[in-house]
C-alpha positions, 0 to 999 in steps of 0.5 A: 448533532448526528448526520440523520438529523441533518438529512431530509431523507431518512436512512433506513439501511447502512452498509458498514465497512466492517473488520471485526476489530475494536472500532467497527465492532463498537460502530456497528452497535452504536449505529443501531442505537443512534440511527435506528436503521438496518446495518449490513456488515461488509467484510472485504477479504484483501488477504487478512489472515482471520477467521471469517466465520467467527467474524460473521458470528460476531457481526450478527451478535452485535446487531448486523442485519446481514453480512457479506464477505467478498473475496477481493484478493485477486482483484487487489493484486491485479488491479491495485498492487501490480499497477503500483509495483509497475509504477514503483509507487512509494510515499516519502521514499519508504512506505510501499502503500499497503493500507493506501492501496487497499482502501479504494478497493474496499470502498468499491466493494462496500458500494457494490454491497450497498447497491445490491441491498438497496442501502441509503448510506455507507459507513467507515470506521476511520478516525478524524485524525487519520488518512483513511477517512479521506481515502474512503470518502473520496472513493465513495464520492467518485463511485457513488456520490448519491449515497450518504456517508457516515463517519462515527468518529466525527459524530460521537463523543468518544475521545479515544480508543480507551473510551471504545474499550469501555463501551465495548465492555459495557455492551458485552462486545468482544474486542481484540485490543486491550488496555495492556496492548493499546496499538492497532494493526492492519493486515492485507496481502501486501503488508501489515502495519502497526500504529498508536498506543505505545508506538507513539513514543518516539524515544523508544524502539519498537518492542520485538513482540509487535512484529508478527510477519518478520523475524528479527534480522539478528535472529534470521538464518545465517545463510543467504537464501537466493530467490529468483523472480520472473517478470512479464511486462512488469508483472511478476509471474514466477518465483524460482522458475515456478509459475504461480498465480498472483496471490501465490507469488506474494504469499511465497515471498512474504514467507521467504522474506519474513523468515529473513527479516526483510521489509521492516520499516519504522517511519515517521510520515506526514499524514494528509490531514497535516500531522506527523505520525509513526507507522511500523510496517512489515512488507516482505514480498513488497520489498523484494518485488520492488527491488527486483522490478527496479533492477529489471527496469534498469536494463529495459528502459532508456535513460530519459524514460527511466528518469521520468518514471522515477519522478512519476513514482513519487507523484503516483505514490503521493496520489495513492496515499492521498486517496486519489486512486480514482482521480484523472491524474492517477489514471493518466500516470497509470497509462504512461506507466503501462506503456513503459512496461512493454519490455520489462520482461526477464528474471532477477535473482536476489539474495535474502540475508538478515534483513537485507537484499543483494543482487545476484543476477539479472537478465532481460529479454530486450536489455539495452545493456551492451557488454561490448559498449560498456567494456573498458577492455576493447573498443567494441562498438564505441569509438572513444574519440567520439567523446571529444566532440560530445564533451565540447558540445555538452560543455558549450554553455559552461564555456560561454558563461565562463568567457562572458564572466571573464570579459566583464572582469 
C-alpha cells in the first residue's frame, strides 16, 4: 500500500530531492505513475561537478513539472563544514562526514522549495538500508513536521538497483549506472564517496579506476609539496598566504591533495540502521584541513580544554552521522566548540607527499607553548625542584593504597 492510500489529505504536489542519478531518475517517473501528482525536481548544488542544464533537461524529460537548482555551496561550507572542522568531528576515527554533513542542508533547501511551491509532500531517494533515509527524515521532521514524507524504496517492489536499471531502460530513462559499473558515487565539495556493487567484496582491493579525485600514491609526484594554511578563530582563511573565499580554499586543497594521493579511506563502518558497510572515501581538502587545525589547536588550547574537546569530537561526529544535526545536543556542543576557537588563529605548514602528510611548521598568535618552559637546556621560568612536591601530591593516592594493602598483608 502506498503512502497516498494511508492519508486522508490528497497529495497534489511533491518536491523530490533530485540528483539526476539512477535512483532519483526512476523515482521521478515512478511518482508520476503512482501518485498522480505534480513532481518538482530540486537539485541542490553542494559542489557536485555536474552539468546542471543537462540535469534540468533530464528532469523535465522524465516528468518534472518544475525544476529548482539552488546554489548552496557557500552555505554548506560556512554553516556545516567549518563548524564540523572546528569540532574536528569524525565518525569511527576515520570518516570525515562528507555525505553526512550535506544531507541536512539538502533537506533544508528541499523544504524551502516546498514552501515556495505550496507542496504537500517531500521525497528522497534513500534506500531502506542506508543512513541517508534517517538523515533526510529527521531534518524534514525538525524543520517541517507538517509535510508528508515519501520514501519510495520503502514502498515499491524493486529489490535492488538492477531492477531500477531495467525499469529505466523500459521507460527510456538515461542513467549513469550500468550493470558493468554497478557501484554508486556521491560527490560534494568536501568529498566523493563510492559504495555498493563490486565494492561490497571485502576480499578484493578497490580497483584503481574507482578513484576519481586522488592519484595513486605510488604514482604521485616524487617531490614533496609544502602547503601553508592560515586560520582565524578556527576557520581557514588562506592557502600559501593568499586569502580567498571558503569555496576557493577547499577547491585549491582538493586539487593539491588529490595530486599527491591525500585523503583516501577504505572503511568498513557501522551504519545507524545496524549493519556494517564498506565505504570508499576521497577527501583531500578535508584531510589536510583537519590535520592543520589539529596542529594549531595543540598550541592554542590548554590541556583540559583540548582533552575535553577530543571527547566532544567523537560525539559530535556521531550526532552528524546519525542525522541529528538539528538536535539540541548538537547545537549545545557547537556552542562549546565555538568558545574554544577564540584563540585558534595562526598558520600551519604541511608537506604533501605520496598519500601522507608531515608537519613542517606551526605558529599561533596566542600560543600556550613556551620554549623557555619546555627547554631541557636551561631552567628558564621553570624550577625543576618544584616537581618534587608536585609528584608527591599527585602520587599520594597510590602511596596510601599501597600502605593500606601492606598493612592488610
